[in-house]
C-alpha positions as CSV (number, residue, x, y, z in Angstrom):
1,M,-4.7,3.0,-20.2
2,M,-1.8,1.9,-18.6
3,P,-1.1,1.0,-14.7
4,I,1.6,3.8,-13.7
5,A,1.6,3.5,-10.0
6,E,0.5,1.9,-7.0
7,C,-1.0,2.6,-3.2
8,R,-2.5,0.7,-0.9
9,G,-4.3,-1.6,-2.9
10,V,-5.1,1.1,-5.7
11,V,-3.8,1.1,-9.0
12,L,-3.9,4.3,-10.9
13,Y,-4.0,4.5,-14.5
14,S,-2.4,6.9,-17.4
15,A,-3.9,7.3,-21.3
16,E,-1.7,6.0,-24.0
17,D,-1.1,9.1,-25.6
18,G,-0.5,11.5,-22.7
19,F,2.3,12.4,-20.6
20,L,2.6,12.6,-16.9
21,S,4.8,14.2,-14.0
22,F,5.5,12.9,-10.4
23,T,7.5,15.8,-9.7
24,N,7.1,19.0,-12.5
25,S,5.1,21.2,-9.7
26,P,5.8,23.3,-7.1
27,Y,3.1,21.7,-4.6
28,Y,4.0,19.5,-1.4
29,G,2.7,16.3,-3.0
30,H,4.8,16.4,-6.0
31,R,8.0,17.0,-3.7
32,H,7.3,13.9,-1.8
33,L,5.8,11.2,-4.4
34,S,2.2,11.4,-3.3
35,S,0.6,13.0,-6.4
36,V,0.8,12.4,-9.9
37,D,-0.2,15.1,-12.7
38,L,-1.5,13.6,-16.0
39,Y,-1.9,15.5,-19.6
40,K,-3.3,15.1,-22.5
41,V,-2.2,15.5,-26.0
42,R,-1.2,19.7,-25.9
43,G,-4.9,20.8,-26.9
44,V,-6.6,18.1,-25.9
45,E,-9.4,18.6,-23.0
46,A,-10.9,15.7,-22.7
47,A,-10.6,13.8,-19.1
48,R,-10.4,10.1,-18.9
49,S,-10.6,8.6,-15.6
50,P,-7.2,7.2,-14.1
51,I,-9.1,5.2,-11.9
52,E,-11.9,2.3,-11.0
53,G,-14.5,3.2,-8.3
54,T,-17.8,5.0,-7.8
55,V,-18.0,8.8,-8.0
56,L,-18.3,10.1,-4.3
57,E,-18.4,14.1,-4.8
58,A,-18.3,16.4,-7.7
59,R,-18.3,19.9,-7.9
60,K,-16.9,23.0,-8.3
61,L,-14.9,24.4,-5.9
62,R,-16.0,27.7,-3.3
63,L,-14.4,30.7,-4.5
64,M,-12.3,30.1,-7.6
65,N,-12.9,28.5,-10.9
66,D,-11.8,25.2,-10.2
67,Y,-13.3,21.6,-9.5
68,I,-13.1,18.2,-7.6
69,I,-13.8,15.2,-8.1
70,V,-13.5,12.3,-5.7
71,V,-13.6,8.9,-6.3
72,A,-14.5,5.8,-3.9
73,T,-11.6,3.2,-4.9
74,G,-13.3,-0.1,-3.4
75,V,-10.3,-0.3,-0.9
76,I,-11.3,0.4,2.6
77,G,-9.5,3.6,3.8
78,T,-8.9,5.1,0.6
79,C,-10.0,7.4,-1.9
80,V,-8.8,8.9,-5.0
81,K,-8.7,13.2,-5.3
82,I,-9.0,14.6,-8.6
83,L,-8.5,18.0,-9.0
84,H,-8.7,20.4,-12.5
85,V,-11.4,18.3,-14.2
86,E,-15.2,20.3,-14.6
87,P,-17.1,17.0,-14.1
88,E,-19.3,15.3,-16.6
89,V,-19.9,12.6,-13.8
90,E,-22.3,12.6,-11.1
91,V,-22.3,10.9,-7.5
92,G,-23.2,7.4,-7.5
93,D,-21.6,6.9,-11.0
94,H,-19.4,4.3,-11.6
95,L,-16.2,5.0,-13.6
96,A,-13.7,2.5,-15.3
97,P,-10.4,3.3,-15.9
98,G,-10.2,5.4,-19.4
99,D,-14.0,6.7,-18.8
100,V,-14.7,10.3,-19.9
101,M,-15.2,12.2,-16.6
102,G,-15.4,15.7,-18.0
103,R,-12.9,18.3,-19.6
104,L,-9.7,19.7,-18.1
105,V,-9.8,23.5,-17.4
106,W,-7.6,26.1,-16.8
107,S,-6.8,26.2,-12.8
108,P,-6.2,29.5,-10.7
109,F,-3.1,26.8,-9.1
110,F,-1.3,27.4,-12.5
111,N,1.3,29.1,-13.6
112,F,1.1,30.7,-17.2
113,W,3.4,27.9,-18.7
114,T,1.1,24.7,-17.1
115,D,-0.5,22.9,-19.5
116,R,-4.0,21.4,-18.5
117,H,-4.3,18.4,-16.7
118,M,-5.8,16.4,-14.0
119,H,-4.0,16.4,-10.7
120,V,-4.5,12.9,-8.7
121,E,-3.9,11.7,-5.4
122,V,-4.7,8.7,-2.9
123,R,-6.2,9.9,0.0
124,S,-8.3,8.9,3.4
125,P,-11.8,9.5,2.4
126,E,-12.2,11.3,6.0
127,D,-9.4,13.9,4.7
128,R,-9.5,14.3,1.3
129,L,-9.7,17.8,0.7
130,R,-6.6,19.1,2.3
131,A,-3.3,20.1,0.1
132,K,-0.9,17.7,2.2
133,G,-1.9,14.2,3.4
134,G,-1.8,12.3,0.2
135,Y,-0.6,9.1,0.4
136,A,3.0,7.8,-0.9
137,L,2.8,6.3,-4.4
138,D,4.9,3.3,-5.2
139,P,5.5,3.8,-9.4
140,K,6.6,0.4,-9.8
141,P,4.0,-0.2,-12.3
142,L,5.8,2.5,-14.4
143,I,9.2,1.6,-13.5
144,E,9.1,-2.0,-14.7
145,K,7.5,-0.5,-18.2
146,S,10.3,1.9,-18.8
147,K,12.3,1.6,-21.6
148,M,15.9,2.2,-21.2
149,I,17.4,4.9,-23.0
150,A,19.9,4.0,-25.5
151,E,21.6,7.3,-26.7
152,A,21.2,10.7,-25.5
153,P,20.1,13.3,-27.6
154,T,23.1,15.8,-28.2
155,S,21.0,18.4,-30.0
156,F,17.6,20.3,-29.8
157,R,15.5,21.7,-32.1
158,V,12.8,24.3,-31.7
159,G,9.5,22.8,-33.1
160,Q,6.9,25.4,-31.6
161,V,6.9,28.9,-30.1
162,L,4.3,30.2,-27.8
163,D,3.5,32.9,-25.9
164,R,3.7,31.4,-22.9
165,Y,6.8,28.9,-23.4
166,T,8.5,27.7,-26.5
167,L,9.0,23.6,-27.2
168,L,12.1,21.8,-27.9
169,R,12.4,18.5,-29.8
170,A,15.1,15.9,-29.3
171,S,17.7,14.8,-32.2
172,S,16.8,11.0,-31.2
173,P,13.6,9.1,-30.5
174,T,12.1,9.6,-26.6
175,P,11.1,6.0,-25.3
176,L,7.9,5.3,-23.1
177,F,8.1,6.6,-19.6
178,A,11.7,8.5,-20.2
179,T,12.3,11.8,-21.1
180,P,14.3,13.9,-23.9
181,L,17.1,15.1,-21.5
182,P,18.9,12.3,-20.0
183,L,22.0,12.6,-17.2
184,E,24.3,9.7,-17.4
185,F,26.1,8.4,-14.4
186,G,28.0,5.3,-14.1
187,G,27.3,4.5,-17.9
188,I,23.6,4.6,-17.1
189,L,21.1,7.0,-19.0
190,F,18.5,8.2,-16.6
191,S,15.4,10.3,-17.7
192,T,15.7,13.8,-15.9
193,E,11.9,15.0,-14.5
194,G,10.7,18.4,-13.5
195,G,10.7,21.7,-13.4
196,L,14.3,23.2,-13.4
197,P,15.8,25.2,-11.6
198,H,12.5,27.4,-11.2
199,Y,10.7,24.7,-8.7
200,G,13.8,23.9,-7.1
201,H,13.4,19.9,-7.1
202,G,13.2,17.1,-9.5
203,A,13.9,13.6,-10.0
204,L,15.9,10.9,-11.9
205,W,14.0,7.9,-13.3
206,S,15.9,4.6,-13.9
207,G,14.4,1.3,-15.2
208,C,16.7,-0.2,-12.7
209,K,14.9,-1.2,-9.0
210,E,18.4,-1.4,-7.4
211,L,21.4,0.5,-8.4
212,C,24.8,-0.3,-7.4
213,A,26.7,1.6,-4.5
214,S,29.2,3.4,-6.5
215,T,26.5,4.7,-9.2
216,L,24.6,6.3,-6.6
217,E,27.7,7.9,-4.9
218,L,28.5,9.3,-8.5
219,I,24.4,10.3,-8.5
220,K,25.0,12.3,-4.9
221,G,28.5,14.0,-5.5
222,S,26.6,15.7,-8.5
223,L,23.0,16.2,-6.7
224,S,21.3,16.5,-3.5
225,V,19.3,13.7,-3.4
226,D,16.9,13.9,-0.8
227,F,15.2,10.3,-1.0
228,I,15.1,7.2,-3.1
229,E,12.2,5.2,-4.0
230,G,13.3,2.0,-6.5
231,G,13.9,3.7,-9.8
232,Y,13.1,7.0,-8.1
233,I,15.6,9.6,-7.0
234,H,14.1,13.1,-5.7
235,F,16.6,15.9,-5.8
236,V,16.5,19.7,-4.6
237,R,18.2,22.3,-6.8
238,P,18.4,25.6,-5.6
239,E,16.6,28.0,-7.8
240,K,18.6,30.3,-9.6
241,Q,18.3,32.2,-13.1
242,A,19.1,29.8,-16.3
243,A,20.6,30.8,-19.5
244,V,20.5,29.2,-23.2
245,N,22.2,30.8,-26.0
246,G,23.2,33.4,-24.2
247,Q,19.2,34.3,-23.3
248,E,17.6,34.3,-19.4
249,Y,14.7,32.2,-19.0
250,R,13.0,30.8,-16.2
251,G,13.8,27.3,-16.6
252,I,12.9,24.2,-18.8
253,G,10.1,21.1,-18.0
254,L,10.6,17.5,-18.6
255,Y,7.8,15.2,-18.6
256,L,7.5,11.3,-19.0
257,S,6.3,10.2,-22.0
258,D,7.1,13.6,-23.6
259,P,9.3,14.3,-26.5
260,H,9.9,17.6,-25.8
261,V,12.2,19.7,-23.7
262,K,9.1,22.8,-22.3
263,L,11.5,26.2,-22.9
264,I,9.9,28.7,-20.4
265,P,10.1,32.4,-20.2
266,R,11.0,35.1,-17.7
267,R,7.8,36.6,-18.3
268,L,4.9,35.7,-20.6
269,G,5.4,36.3,-24.4
270,R,9.2,37.1,-24.1
271,M,10.7,34.5,-26.9
272,S,13.7,35.0,-28.9
273,L,14.0,31.3,-30.6
274,E,12.4,30.8,-34.0
275,V,11.2,27.5,-35.3
276,G,14.0,25.4,-36.8
277,D,16.4,27.1,-34.3
278,E,19.0,24.4,-32.7
279,I,20.2,24.3,-28.9
280,S,22.8,21.9,-27.9
281,R,22.1,19.8,-25.1
282,D,25.0,20.8,-23.1
283,A,23.1,24.6,-23.3
284,L,20.0,22.8,-21.6
285,L,21.7,20.6,-19.1
286,S,23.0,24.0,-17.5
287,C,19.8,24.4,-15.9
288,I,19.9,21.0,-14.1
289,M,23.4,20.5,-12.9
């Protein structure tokens, strides 16, 4: 397990063989850097604890097929809320990062293209259930471990075609905590994260804690930046129709530490690509810029 974020003395962890996203979601916490979604390798359902602490609550949510686990962190005034995991733990159990605590479930909160994952927030124990109210996360541990992208891939090849989405793989490797579709500003390659344009917002990630004013001006001249937190630059993007190679799509999904670009159809099952087809970087960038 690797540390990915801090919050009020609480450290959140992610599995080394998974991928993650702070931004690729339509929900409030992902627009304000106050939640993170942790994914396993696609097809794996075992859910491992992202936190050390003691289970306060582990139950099914009322009136829906989803679950909540709440973990006391030992830091006064904080707990961690975890959604979308059917618990195999009980109140009073102690968890260490990496302990199996249940299995990932398909949630009614998901869209048809969403992979199973756990949603994680740091909150007040007295306000642990609302959709809003999560504390802001500091991704400093992730930024410090991020690898700079040496070269932007020029093309992508279809690796897998499903009814729900198509997975594209880049022509060059994707470093740890990066994404395969970077944007370049001022000679620096920034990882692009989010669901674009369909969620209407995204983020740029840089291994630099501080950026020079000229680079920031270039970014702000191309994207509608609404806030910056260290090496995390959040922007909003009007929702619009996306087209790749002349075919309309809902958009693309980009996740940290995932070497794939997820290409999402307008409707379930409408995929025209085949394994081995090639798509240019410029065609995918039209979904972002």
